[in-house]
Phi, psi and omega in degrees: 000321174297314177305320182302307182299314177308307184295327176294316185291323182287316184295321175295321181291339178247016185297331185275353183265159180211171187230152166295156192302139181097338181261154173251143177279114175243111190059243185245013176239163180260128186234150171219124182271133184245108185281338191280127184289127180224161174288170182298315181297320174301313183297318176299316171313310180295318185294322177286333167305331181265010181080023179226199177219176172302156185297137175260129180238115177255357178203169184294323177301313179286338178285321174295307180306320182280320179298316178292316174309311179289324187290331178296335188255015178061043174258126173277343176206148175220156174291143175253157175278067186211139182220127183255137179263339178211173191273143173047037177228100181292344180278358172262012180251115185260129173291147180288338178281012177067031186257002180121207185251167178273027176285336181283314176216134166205165178225051177294143174286161188306132173098348188256162354289156176233130180240345185267162175065230178289352183258185188200179184273350181277149190235143168235169184238118173287149178225021176212162180065202187290349179259007185305126178089347185271161185247141186225129171275137174213174178293133187301322181255006185285328186236156162238135179213170179290169180200169177240117170276151184231135167234161186292150181278158175226194185251144184299125178208105182293347177261005185254125175283315186245086192251112179211130171060031179093003182231158175246135185239135188241087183295135181285348172290351175250009180255173175293328180254110186276316189236134181205155166291166183305307179301320189289317181297317177295324171311310179297314184297320182292309187295308193269340183230002181054046182221208187216167165296151193290141162251154187226127194236012181194155174297324181288331168300317174301315179298318183291321180298320177302315179308320181303322199246357183305132176081001171277115187286347173272359185252065173288321165227151183238122177290131178255171184271045185230140170235145179274071184289335171240158183302117172073020182227100180275153177222146173274139180299336180272000170089003178285169183282123180272331186294335188289341178210102184250107183243031172299144176289118179287347171261021180288109176279359191289164180231009179293169182261357177240170185240144172225143172284124171275119190301325182300330185235337187090346177279153181270136176229155175299138168226161182285142186284341171265359180283148179267095181230169172302146186217180188216125178263153180217135170227157181271134171273330180220148184280352181246089176242133183271131181264156176281136179289151183263121175256131184210105189243125179229123175251107193206173168273124186296342177272357188237110188277001174297325197062026181305141179055030179287126178266356181198092174248112176273121184295140018273157185180174185226138179235143171222169176285149179299119181082029183303145188082339184269135175273008174288126180312144175219138179243029186280132184265125184242148170224150181230141169241113177259139186221162174216176177300149185306337183278349190233169169255193181238134175252118175253118179253114187272105184271341172215148184211100179222088176199142171283356182259142184276157168254124179264136187235137189223154172283181183296347180254008171094005175279136181291128173275311176186183169229153184239144182218016178203168180286170172053045173223135181240145184234141184241129174285146184287345176219195185274019179225139170219139173246138182235140177235155176204122167258111178269124178283000178080026183274126186297155173092358180250143182263348178094198185231166180221134174223149184241116183263140186222144167290141185217000000 
């Protein structure tokens, strides 16, 4: 009787929610089973193509629901959207949806997570036998298995074709007007859809927008609803908070006052407000849309902005040489461990470089990726962990370097 009442209450609570095509509403999230076995990295890429991540589990109720959902499709284990950075410490395990760590709830099998030796930081859930519902950490590329993608639930709207996270999206490639300037595009969004040019507030939403234009030859850049009304300060035209998620390309040399998303990278670059390009409208379906909490964790010396010898810098973030901009010689050896959520890689953009000494970049296993000796260069890590080293020889007259780390 109690189980029946709980099921009835949950069903009523989620009755107003809906999912994009191909997804199933499970509790308050939208899930999609991909039965094709892939490595963790491959699975993450597939989910980001849909504007989502691997499934995130934050409670015992959802853990059971996800386990049963996968088991009904005869999947005996699935990847989870969780990555762990240290042994037997759930607070070092970060959810792909940027909601924080597994310290509040987890269901690791005894002794896990383990990341050293034959183990690794990627996590899967078993759905059968004595380990049903339990989580195990493994090497990310050592196994291939089915997985479940997750996107945010939305609100039912029969008039909306592209319904995601409580908003309806209108790509101009599907409208009567494909190309427009910023003023004209904003006018179309307001008059035809009671909306605005799109604002973007998370990496998942950014990935979803890419999916709307993927493969369209007209969409090299997509006009967004941001303007530089003050020098170097962008604002969303719909009045939402810009500072919470800024995905501009740090190497963009442009000076124009509007922003466009570059489809090849997903990064935002300055575009002319009078340029006629593809655009995206967006309107709210509901006044109550849940936003994803922003996680930003840096372990460093608070009096030193270089983050030199940081053992855990969660992207987005900035690193510089010790004493950056000072021409006083320094011989400080610096190392940085830069990480991001398991769904993404790291893009490290060197926006300033004035040193005769190279910066070396390594993958999570200590293998050299490359070295950098100049500005205006970006390096992408093969996984969600990048190690960086810099030995300054103390030669006078050089100001050092500055680099920006982004999830990518």
